[in-house]
C-alpha positions in Angstrom: 69.1 60.6 47.7 70.1 62.7 44.7 71.4 59.6 42.9 68.2 57.8 43.6 66.2 60.8 42.2 68.4 60.9 39.0 68.0 57.1 38.6 64.2 57.5 38.9 64.2 60.3 36.4 66.2 58.2 34.0 63.9 55.2 34.4 60.9 57.4 33.8 62.4 58.8 30.6 63.2 55.3 29.4 59.7 54.0 30.2 58.2 57.1 28.5 60.3 56.6 25.3 59.4 52.9 25.2 55.7 53.6 25.6 55.9 56.3 22.9 58.0 54.4 20.4 57.1 50.7 20.8 53.4 50.9 19.8 53.9 52.7 16.5 57.0 50.6 15.8 55.1 47.4 16.5 52.3 48.6 14.3 54.8 49.3 11.5 56.4 45.9 11.8 53.1 44.1 12.0 51.1 45.9 9.2 53.9 47.2 6.9 57.3 45.5 7.2 56.0 41.9 7.9 53.5 41.9 4.9 56.2 43.3 2.6 58.7 40.6 3.6 56.0 38.0 3.3 55.2 39.2 -0.2 58.8 38.2 -1.2 58.0 34.7 -0.1 54.7 34.6 -1.9 56.3 35.7 -5.1 57.8 32.3 -5.4 54.5 30.5 -5.0 51.6 29.4 -7.1 48.8 30.3 -4.7 45.3 31.7 -4.9 45.5 33.2 -1.4 43.4 30.6 0.2 44.2 27.0 -0.9 47.4 25.0 -0.9 50.7 26.8 -1.6 52.9 25.4 -4.3 56.5 26.5 -4.6 57.4 27.2 -8.3 60.8 29.0 -7.9 61.3 31.8 -10.5 58.4 30.8 -12.7 56.4 33.9 -11.7 59.3 36.2 -12.5 59.8 34.5 -15.9 56.1 35.0 -16.5 56.4 38.6 -15.5 58.8 39.5 -18.2 56.7 37.7 -20.8 53.4 39.2 -19.8 52.2 41.8 -22.3 49.7 43.3 -19.8 52.6 44.2 -17.5 54.5 46.0 -20.2 51.4 47.9 -21.3 50.6 48.8 -17.7 54.2 50.0 -17.1 54.0 52.2 -20.2 50.9 53.8 -18.9 52.5 54.4 -15.5 55.5 56.0 -17.0 53.3 58.3 -19.2 51.5 59.4 -16.0 54.8 60.0 -14.2 56.2 62.0 -17.1 53.1 64.2 -17.3 51.5 64.4 -13.9 54.6 65.2 -11.9 56.0 68.1 -14.0 52.6 69.6 -14.6 51.6 69.4 -11.0 54.9 70.8 -9.7 55.0 73.7 -12.2 51.4 74.8 -11.5 51.9 74.4 -7.7 55.1 76.5 -7.7 53.6 79.3 -9.9 50.5 79.5 -7.8 52.5 79.4 -4.5 54.8 82.2 -5.8 51.9 84.4 -6.8 50.1 83.9 -3.4 53.2 84.5 -1.4 54.8 87.4 -3.2 51.7 89.2 -4.6 49.8 89.2 -1.3 46.3 89.0 -2.7 43.5 89.9 -0.3 41.8 86.7 -1.2 44.8 84.5 -0.3 43.0 82.6 2.5 40.1 81.9 0.1 42.5 80.7 -2.6 44.3 78.4 -0.1 40.9 76.8 0.8 39.9 76.6 -2.8 43.1 74.9 -4.0 43.2 72.5 -1.0 39.5 71.5 -1.3 40.1 68.4 -3.5 42.2 66.9 -0.7 39.2 67.0 1.6 37.0 64.9 -0.7 37.1 61.1 -0.8 38.6 59.3 -3.7 35.2 57.9 -4.7 33.6 61.4 -4.8 36.5 62.7 -6.9 36.3 59.8 -9.3 32.5 60.2 -9.7 32.8 64.0 -10.3 35.3 63.5 -13.1 33.3 60.6 -14.5 30.4 63.0 -14.8 32.6 65.7 -16.4 33.8 63.2 -19.0 30.4 61.4 -19.6 29.8 61.0 -23.4 26.1 61.8 -23.2 25.5 64.5 -20.7 29.0 65.3 -19.4 30.1 68.8 -18.5 33.0 68.8 -20.8 30.9 67.9 -23.9 28.3 70.5 -22.9 31.0 73.3 -22.8 32.4 72.2 -26.1 28.8 72.3 -27.6 28.4 75.9 -26.3 31.7 76.8 -27.9 30.7 75.2 -31.2 33.6 72.9 -31.5 31.8 69.6 -31.1 30.7 67.7 -28.0 29.8 64.1 -28.6 33.1 62.4 -27.6 33.1 59.6 -25.2 36.3 60.6 -23.4 36.7 57.6 -21.0 35.3 55.2 -23.6 37.8 55.7 -26.3 41.2 54.1 -26.2 42.7 57.3 -27.7 41.6 59.7 -25.0 40.9 57.5 -21.9 44.4 57.7 -20.4 45.0 61.4 -21.3 41.7 62.2 -19.7 42.9 61.0 -16.3 45.9 63.4 -16.3 43.8 66.5 -15.4 42.2 64.5 -12.6 45.5 63.7 -11.0 46.8 67.3 -11.4 43.6 68.7 -9.9 43.8 66.4 -6.9 47.5 67.1 -6.1 48.0 70.7 -6.9 46.3 72.1 -3.8 48.3 70.1 -1.4 51.6 71.1 -2.9 50.6 74.8 -3.2 50.2 74.8 0.6 53.6 73.0 1.1 55.4 75.3 -1.3 53.8 78.4 0.1 55.1 77.5 3.6 58.6 76.9 2.2 58.6 80.2 0.2 57.4 82.1 3.3 60.5 80.8 5.2 62.9 82.4 2.7 64.2 85.6 4.3 62.8 88.7 2.7 66.3 90.3 2.8 67.4 88.0 0.0 64.7 89.2 -2.3 65.2 92.9 -1.3 68.9 92.7 -2.1 68.1 91.1 -5.5 65.5 93.8 -6.2 68.1 96.5 -5.6 70.3 94.8 -8.2 67.5 95.2 -10.7 66.4 91.5 -10.9 63.0 90.8 -12.5 60.2 88.8 -11.0 60.9 85.9 -13.3 64.6 85.9 -12.5 63.8 86.1 -8.8 61.7 83.0 -9.2 64.1 81.0 -11.3 67.4 82.1 -9.7 66.5 82.5 -6.1 63.2 80.7 -5.1 63.7 77.5 -7.1 67.3 76.8 -6.0 66.5 77.5 -2.4 63.5 75.1 -2.6 65.3 72.3 -4.4 65.1 70.0 -1.4 61.3 70.6 -1.0 60.8 70.1 -4.7 62.7 66.8 -4.6 60.6 65.5 -1.7 57.4 66.6 -3.6 58.5 64.7 -6.7 59.1 61.5 -4.6 55.7 61.6 -3.0 54.0 62.4 -6.3 55.8 59.5 -7.9 54.6 57.2 -5.1 51.0 58.3 -5.5 51.0 58.0 -9.3 52.6 54.5 -9.4 51.0 52.9 -6.4 47.6 54.5 -6.8 44.9 52.8 -8.8 41.7 53.9 -7.2 40.7 56.5 -9.8 41.3 54.0 -12.6 39.4 51.3 -10.8 36.3 53.5 -10.2 36.3 55.3 -13.5 37.4 52.8 -16.1 38.4 49.6 -14.5 41.5 49.6 -16.7 39.5 49.9 -19.9 38.6 50.4 -22.6 40.7 47.5 -23.9 43.4 48.0 -21.3 43.9 51.7 -22.4 44.0 52.8 -18.7 45.5 49.7 -17.2 48.2 50.6 -14.6 50.5 48.2 -12.9 49.0 48.5 -9.4 45.5 47.9 -10.8 46.6 44.8 -12.6 48.2 43.5 -9.4 45.0 44.2 -7.5 42.9 42.4 -10.1 45.2 39.4 -10.0 45.1 39.1 -6.2 41.4 39.7 -5.6 39.9 38.9 -9.0 37.4 40.7 -11.2 34.3 39.7 -13.2 36.5 38.8 -16.1 39.1 37.2 -13.9 37.4 34.7 -11.7 40.5 33.1 -10.4 43.0 34.6 -7.9 46.7 34.7 -8.5 48.1 35.9 -5.2 51.6 34.6 -5.9 51.9 36.3 -9.2 50.4 39.5 -7.8 53.1 39.5 -5.2 55.7 39.2 -8.0 54.3 42.3 -9.6 54.5 44.0 -6.2 58.2 43.3 -6.2 58.4 44.9 -9.7 56.7 48.0 -8.3 59.1 48.1 -5.5 62.1 48.0 -7.8 60.6 50.6 -10.1 60.0 53.0 -7.2 63.6 52.5 -6.0 65.0 53.2 -9.5 62.9 56.3 -10.0 63.9 57.6 -6.5 67.6 57.1 -7.5 67.0 59.1 -10.6 65.3 62.0 -8.7 68.2 62.0 -6.1 70.7 62.3 -9.0 68.8 65.2 -10.5 68.1 67.1 -7.3 70.7 67.8 -4.6 70.0 66.4 -1.1 71.9 69.2 0.5 69.7 71.4 2.8 70.0 75.2 2.4 70.6 77.3 5.4 69.4 80.9 5.3 
C-alpha cells in the first residue's frame, strides 16, 4: 500500500511538472525558437513575405556588407550603446546609493517618481519627447528662450542634433527601472560590512567605489546586458519620433530591418529575405557585445 502511495505521489509530481513546464516551453518553441530558426532559412531567399520564394544563396549576405545604410545604422547603434548604457548605469547607481544609504523620508515617493516612465506606453513616451523637442512650441526651446540662450532649434529635424536628442529619452526611460533593481541589491549587502569600513575611516565615496560596486558587479553585468538588448533591438522611439530621419540621421539597424520587411511610404516593396539577413547580423552583434561584457565583468557571484 505504501509503495502504491509513493508511486501515485511520484506520478502526480511528474504530471504537475509536465503541466507547469510544457505549455510555456511549447509557447517558447512556437513563438520564439521556431521563428528564429526560420529566419536563418529566409536569409538565403529573395522573398517579399507573400509571393514565391527564390533561393539566392549568399547574395543577401554579400549585399549586407555592401549596403551603406547598414553601416550607417550600425554606427548609430554603437553610439547609443556607448552613451546610453554608461550614463544610465551611473545615474541609476548614484541614485540608488543615495536612496539606500541616506534614508530620505521621501524615499517611497522618489521610487514611484523614478519608476513612473516604465508605466507609460512607448507611444506616450515618444509623443511626450516629441513635444519637448518640437522646433516651434517645444518645451526645451521655451526654456532656452527664458534663459536667453536661444530657442529656435529644430532638435529632431536637424541631422546634427537628431540622434543626440534621443539619448536623454532612453536614459529617462531606463533609469527608474535600474534604480529599483540596484536599490534591492544594495539593501541585501550586510550593514556590518559598511560599519566595519566606517570604523576604519572610509569615506562615502570610497565605500561606494570599493565596497558597493565590487559586490554588485554581477547585477551591473546583467543590467548592461539587458540595456544592450533594449538599445540594439528597440526601434519604437525612432519609428514614432523621426522614422529614421532626417536623412537617415537616426536610422538604427532594427528600424531598417523593420522597414525592409514591412515596407514604408518610401519603400513600397517588401524584402523579407534581406530583412532576415539583417536579423542574423543583429544576433551576431548581440552575441559579440555580450562576450565583451562577460570579459569585463566577472560572472562569479558574491556570497556575504
